C-alpha positions, 0 to 999 in steps of 0.5 A, spaced: 399 247 412 399 249 404 391 249 405 392 254 410 397 258 406 392 258 400 386 261 405 391 266 408 393 268 400 385 268 399 383 273 405 389 278 403 386 278 395 379 279 399 382 284 403 385 287 398 379 288 393 375 291 399 380 296 400 380 298 392 373 298 393 372 303 398 377 307 396 373 308 389 367 309 393 370 315 397 373 318 391 366 318 388 363 321 395 368 327 393 364 328 386 357 328 390 353 333 387 357 334 380 355 327 377 352 332 371 359 331 367 361 337 372 367 334 376 373 334 373 370 338 367 371 345 365 366 350 366 362 352 361 364 359 358 362 365 363 358 370 360 360 377 360 356 384 358 357 387 351 357 393 349 349 393 348 348 391 355 347 384 353 350 378 356 354 374 351 358 367 351 363 364 347 358 358 345 353 363 343 355 364 337 349 362 332 345 360 338 337 359 336 332 361 340 331 358 347 327 358 352 326 364 356 329 362 363 327 370 366 326 377 365 332 382 366 327 385 371 326 379 375 333 379 377 335 384 382 341 388 382 346 386 387 342 379 388 339 374 384 333 368 383 333 361 384 330 357 378 328 351 382 324 347 376 331 348 372 336 348 378 339 354 376 341 360 380 341 368 375 345 373 379 346 380 377 352 383 381 352 390 378 347 393 373 347 389 366 351 384 368 348 377 368 351 370 371 348 363 371 350 357 375 347 351 377 343 351 383 345 344 386 350 345 392 356 341 390 357 339 398 351 334 398 347 337 393 341 341 396 338 346 392 341 353 394 335 358 396 338 365 396 342 370 393 344 375 398 350 380 400 354 378 394 353 370 395 348 364 393 347 361 399 345 353 401 340 352 406 343 345 408 349 346 411 351 353 410 355 353 404 356 360 400 358 361 393 360 368 390 355 371 386 360 373 380 364 367 379 360 361 383 367 360 387 366 358 394 366 363 399 364 359 405 364 351 406 363 346 408 363 345 400 370 345 397 368 345 389 364 352 386 358 352 382 358 350 375 357 356 371 351 355 366 351 359 359 346 365 358 344 370 354 340 377 354 335 377 348 332 384 349 329 383 356 329 376 357 335 371 359 336 365 356 340 359 357 344 357 351 
């Protein structure tokens, strides 16, 4: 009987280990699409318009020249533009106020494809995010889009 008891204890240990592994895997699924260090991390500082109409950011002080993401003329007022190659979406909810977010949907990692009627839209499952702050407007996504720091330099929008 002692051998049987040892075998039962081993089965319990295996089951407990399997449960722990399953729990860890499920916790990882809840963070899918945010594996770029975004899960649980504070979002980068949001951009706000300055007196000159250019976007500024707390992290932009002393920033050197960056690659141009878009021209201010490319971003319609009340809309936005998805930069698929950079996986960034830039919005202009009101004239002179530019915001940028990751274009990766936090639901299952699809790339958002449109900005309309004040929302950033994902084609895969219908998630919609606020064009102002990236928060979820319509699920199934539950996590917001992470902000991307940008700055307006003349008529160019650059990432900082």
